[in-house]
N, C-alpha and C positions, 0 to 999 in steps of 0.2 A: 503495500501500498502506497510505503513511503519512496519509494522507487517512481511510482507511478505519478506522485505529486510531484515531485521532480523533471518527469516528463512535460508535464501538463506544464509545468511553470516555464519550462526552456521554449516548448512551441510558441506559450505566449510572448515569450521576449521576442522569438526570432520572429515572429508574425509582426509585431511592432517595431520592428527595426525594418524591414522590408514594407511595412506603407509609410513609414515616414521616410524613409529614402528615397523614393519618388513615387507616384500616384497614377492612377491611368491615362492621366493626361502626357505623360513624360517628364513632368518635373518634379524636381523635389520641394518638400516643403519650406524649406527654411535654406538661408544661405546669408553670405557677409556680403555687404559693397562698400567702397569708401568711395567720397566724393569731395575732393580738392577743394574745390570754392562749393560757394551756396549755388544748388539747382533748384529749379521750380519741375513741378512734376504735377500734373492737371493746373489747378488753382492753387497750390499748397508748395511755399521754398522752404527747402529743408537746407539747414546751415551745412557749411562745411565737416565733416567726420566720418565715423565709424555707423554702419549699421546693420543692424538685423535684420533681415527681409523675409518674413514668411506670407505665405499664399494663404487664400480662404473662399472659398466656394462659397456664394449665399445664391442658392438656386443655380441656373444656369450663369450668374455673374462671376466673373473670377477680380478677386482683389488681390493685392497688398499692400501689406502693414511694414510702414518703414519706423523702426524704431529704434533712436539713435545708441550707441550704445554709451551707459555711464549716465542715464538719462529716464527717464518715465516717458519721454516723447516721445507718442507714438500717431503716426500719419495715415490715414488708409485712402489707396487710392485703385481707383477703378483699371483694370487693363485689359487688353484682348490677345489672345495665346493665339500666335499666328505658329502653324507645321512649319518645322525646316524639313530639307530634302533629307538630312541625314543628322547624327546625333552631332551637337556641339563640339568643336575641337577646343575652343577656347572661349573667357570670358568676354566679353564685347559688351561696351555702352556707347552708345548713339544719342549724339546731343544737336540740339539746333540752337543757333545763336541768335536772340532776340534783344534788339541794343545790347546792353549789357549786361545780359543774362541768359546762362546755361539754361535751356529746357531739355528735360529727358525723354527722349523718342522711343526707345527703345533697348530693353535689356535682355541678354543674351547668357545662359549659365552653361558654364563647360558640362557635356556629356546629357544634356536633356534636348529633347526633339522638339522644342516648340520656345519662341521668342514671346517676350511681354509686349506689346505693344503701348503706349500711351497715348 
């Protein structure tokens, strides 16, 4: 009975790790990203710094939550997942410059099969 309990716990942990690493959309649930300067994402401006990025689904809508490291500030931004022809080899951040502002257009994370378009 004791060994059965350990097997069940191990299976639960392995399942949780598999789900957390990549979901059916081909994207991982958590990333880190660093912005060297302030960045506009949608209607929000994020100050320069390191962020933990978490993915969230609400029905069919996909959101990214940007949480600044060493802060409790969280910014929620809706984005669109666009399939890539193959898994991304590198992290890519695409900006557009509007006046003196950098505006985030796309995020691509290494190993994922979709890009995040804002």
